[in-house]
C-alpha positions in Angstrom: 19.4 -45.6 100.6 20.8 -49.2 99.4 23.9 -50.6 97.6 22.6 -51.6 93.7 24.2 -55.0 92.7 24.1 -56.0 89.0 24.4 -60.3 88.6 23.8 -61.4 85.1 20.5 -59.4 83.8 19.0 -59.3 87.6 19.2 -56.1 89.9 19.3 -56.5 93.5 19.2 -54.2 96.4 21.2 -54.5 100.0 20.8 -52.5 103.2 21.4 -52.8 106.4 19.6 -50.6 109.5 19.5 -51.3 113.6 17.4 -49.3 116.5 18.3 -49.1 119.9 15.5 -49.7 121.7 12.8 -46.7 122.3 10.2 -48.7 123.6 10.4 -52.4 126.2 7.2 -54.3 124.6 9.8 -56.0 122.2 6.9 -57.0 120.0 6.6 -53.4 118.8 10.1 -52.6 119.2 10.7 -55.5 116.1 7.9 -54.3 114.1 9.6 -50.6 114.3 12.6 -51.9 113.4 11.7 -54.1 110.8 9.5 -51.3 109.2 12.7 -49.0 109.5 14.8 -51.1 107.6 12.5 -52.1 104.9 11.6 -48.8 104.2 15.3 -48.4 102.6 14.2 -51.8 99.9 11.1 -49.2 99.5 12.5 -46.2 98.8 14.3 -48.1 95.6 11.2 -49.3 94.2 12.6 -52.6 95.7 10.4 -55.8 96.4 12.2 -57.0 99.1 13.8 -60.8 99.2 15.5 -61.9 102.3 16.5 -60.3 105.4 18.8 -61.4 108.4 18.2 -60.9 112.0 20.9 -59.2 114.7 19.9 -59.0 117.7 21.3 -58.2 120.6 19.1 -58.9 124.2 19.7 -57.4 127.6 20.7 -59.7 129.9 17.8 -61.4 131.7 16.9 -65.1 132.7 17.5 -68.2 130.6 13.7 -68.5 130.2 13.1 -64.7 129.6 15.8 -64.7 127.0 14.0 -67.9 125.5 10.9 -66.4 125.2 11.7 -62.4 124.2 13.9 -64.3 121.5 10.7 -66.5 120.7 9.1 -63.4 120.7 10.9 -61.1 118.3 11.8 -63.8 115.8 8.0 -64.6 115.2 7.2 -60.8 114.9 10.0 -60.3 112.7 8.7 -63.4 110.3 5.4 -62.0 110.0 6.3 -58.3 109.6 9.0 -59.7 106.6 6.8 -62.2 105.1 3.7 -59.4 104.7 6.9 -57.7 103.0 7.6 -60.7 101.1 10.9 -61.1 101.9 12.1 -64.2 104.0 14.1 -64.6 107.1 17.4 -66.7 106.2 19.5 -66.3 109.0 20.6 -63.8 111.8 22.9 -63.7 115.0 21.8 -62.6 118.6 23.9 -62.1 121.6 23.6 -59.9 124.5 24.4 -56.8 125.8 23.1 -53.8 127.8 19.6 -53.1 126.1 17.4 -54.5 123.1 19.3 -53.9 119.8 17.2 -55.1 117.0 19.0 -55.0 113.6 18.3 -56.4 109.6 20.3 -56.8 106.7 17.6 -56.9 103.6 18.3 -57.8 100.0 15.6 -57.0 97.2 15.0 -57.0 93.8 14.3 -54.7 90.9 11.9 -55.4 88.1 12.9 -51.5 86.7 16.0 -49.5 87.3 16.3 -49.0 90.8 14.5 -44.9 92.3 17.3 -43.4 93.1 18.0 -39.8 94.8 19.5 -38.6 92.2 16.7 -38.2 89.3 14.6 -35.0 90.7 13.5 -32.7 88.3 12.4 -28.8 88.0 8.8 -28.9 88.0 8.3 -32.4 90.4 5.7 -32.0 93.2 7.0 -33.7 96.6 5.0 -36.1 98.3 5.6 -37.3 101.9 3.7 -40.6 103.2 3.9 -39.9 106.7 3.5 -37.4 109.4 6.9 -36.1 111.4 7.5 -35.8 114.9 8.6 -39.2 116.6 11.6 -38.2 117.5 10.5 -35.3 119.5 7.9 -37.9 120.9 10.4 -40.3 122.1 12.2 -37.7 123.6 9.2 -36.5 125.5 8.1 -39.8 126.6 12.0 -40.8 128.1 11.3 -37.7 129.7 7.8 -38.9 131.2 6.6 -35.6 129.5 4.0 -37.1 126.7 0.9 -37.7 126.2 0.3 -41.5 126.4 -2.1 -41.4 123.4 0.1 -38.9 120.9 2.6 -41.7 121.8 0.5 -44.8 120.8 -0.1 -42.7 117.4 3.4 -42.4 117.0 3.8 -46.1 117.3 0.9 -47.2 115.2 2.6 -44.9 112.2 6.1 -46.3 112.8 5.1 -50.1 112.9 2.7 -49.2 109.6 4.4 -50.7 106.3 4.7 -49.1 102.9 4.7 -51.4 100.3 1.3 -50.1 98.6 3.0 -46.6 99.1 6.0 -47.9 97.1 4.0 -49.3 94.1 2.2 -46.3 93.8 5.4 -44.4 94.1 6.9 -46.7 91.6 7.4 -43.7 88.5 8.7 -41.0 91.4 11.9 -39.3 89.7 13.5 -39.8 92.9 12.7 -41.1 96.6 14.4 -41.9 99.7 12.8 -42.5 103.4 12.6 -40.1 106.0 14.8 -41.7 108.8 17.5 -40.2 111.5 18.3 -36.8 109.1 15.1 -35.4 109.7 12.9 -34.3 106.4 15.2 -31.9 105.4 18.2 -33.5 105.9 17.0 -36.4 103.5 15.8 -33.7 101.2 18.8 -32.1 101.0 20.5 -35.2 99.8 18.0 -35.6 96.7 18.9 -32.1 96.0 22.8 -32.4 95.8 22.8 -35.3 94.2 20.0 -34.1 91.4 21.5 -30.8 90.9 18.5 -29.0 92.1 16.8 -27.1 94.1 13.8 -28.0 96.6 10.8 -25.3 98.1 8.9 -26.6 101.2 5.5 -25.6 102.3 6.0 -25.3 106.0 1.9 -25.1 106.2 1.6 -28.0 104.0 4.1 -30.6 106.0 1.7 -32.8 108.7 2.7 -33.5 112.1 2.3 -36.4 114.3 -0.1 -35.6 117.7 1.1 -33.7 120.2 4.4 -32.9 118.5 3.9 -29.5 117.5 2.7 -28.6 121.1 6.2 -30.7 122.3 8.5 -28.4 120.0 7.1 -25.6 121.1 7.5 -26.5 124.5 11.2 -26.5 123.9 11.4 -29.9 123.5 14.4 -31.5 121.0 15.4 -35.4 119.9 19.6 -35.5 121.1 20.1 -35.5 117.6 18.7 -32.1 116.4 21.4 -30.0 116.5 23.4 -32.8 114.6 20.8 -32.9 112.4 20.6 -29.3 112.0 24.2 -28.3 111.4 24.7 -31.2 108.9 21.5 -30.6 106.6 23.4 -28.4 104.1 22.1 -25.0 102.9 18.4 -24.6 104.0 16.7 -21.6 104.4 14.2 -20.5 106.4 13.4 -23.2 108.6 12.6 -21.1 111.7 10.7 -21.5 115.4 9.2 -25.0 116.6 7.6 -25.7 112.9 10.9 -25.1 111.3 12.7 -27.0 114.4 10.7 -30.3 113.4 12.2 -30.3 109.3 14.9 -31.5 111.8 13.8 -34.2 113.7 15.4 -37.6 113.3 12.2 -39.9 112.5 12.0 -43.6 113.3 10.4 -45.9 110.7 9.7 -42.4 109.1 7.5 -42.2 105.5 8.9 -42.4 102.2 9.2 -38.7 100.1 9.2 -38.8 96.8 9.7 -36.2 93.9 7.3 -37.0 91.4 6.2 -35.3 88.1 4.2 -32.7 88.5 1.3 -33.7 86.6 0.4 -36.8 88.0 1.4 -35.2 91.8 -2.5 -34.8 92.5 -3.5 -38.6 90.9 -0.8 -40.0 93.3 -1.9 -38.7 96.1 -5.4 -39.6 95.9 -4.0 -43.1 95.0 -1.5 -43.1 98.5 -4.7 -41.5 100.5 -7.1 -43.9 98.9 -5.0 -46.7 100.4 -4.7 -45.3 103.8 -1.5 -43.5 104.3 -1.7 -40.0 105.4 0.3 -38.5 102.8 0.7 -34.6 101.6 2.2 -32.6 99.3 4.6 -30.7 100.9 6.3 -28.9 98.3 8.2 -28.5 94.7 11.3 -29.2 93.4 13.1 -26.5 90.7 16.3 -25.7 89.0 18.9 -24.7 91.5 22.0 -26.6 92.8 20.9 -27.8 96.0 19.6 -25.3 98.6 16.5 -26.1 100.3 14.0 -23.1 101.1 11.3 -23.1 103.9 8.1 -20.8 102.9 5.0 -20.5 104.5 1.7 -19.0 102.8 1.0 -14.9 103.5 -1.8 -15.0 105.9 
């Protein structure tokens, strides 16, 4: 999820992410972009340290430019500050559409959590439901319910600092973003030399996402995610398609020791996260199998 830099006895991570606008509200967009970028630091078990902002503003009057940039930076300072990071600089320019990105550094008190440590017997925990790609695609086409979009935006602006602290003992962890749930899980399996089983009935969906998938709505990245996910078996039907749905500011996906998983899940839910146990790790060579429980 991020580069690992070692200087003397200190371990630092560095990551960067940016997003094209998916909402016209610059404050909400900034919150989403900041949480999205911070996800890489949280997934490594790092404490965010510093950030620079890169902003492309659409062409508008000088007064609107000033006001919009002020709103973006005030929001960015708030979100990064809440996460423990200071914004120390950045760059802005003009373009065809609003784009917001952040480069972030973080510090690790222990060895960084990577995608290569999953072990047979681990349980998979996901901290947020999936479906933002489908919902945003439907919103752009005027097909999504307003309440469902509002709920998705709320999830996308929810930070995961506390979740990362609770998951500090994970054997492997990543944030679920552009490659979709199975794409990122395949990355864990390949790097760790294991297989994974997903319980499709246990995967949480964002409000309205399954209805839209049943209606045939797909993100523009769906086909690329489906073809690039590696060996995935059993991801059939609308629910299976949602496993390839690209996420924005998605949840943390962690491989947790099986004996600790229920306690970790309880702690996440007590902290307000809609977390769920969605599968397990087993011996293998990088495949993901999707199963449903018999009726």
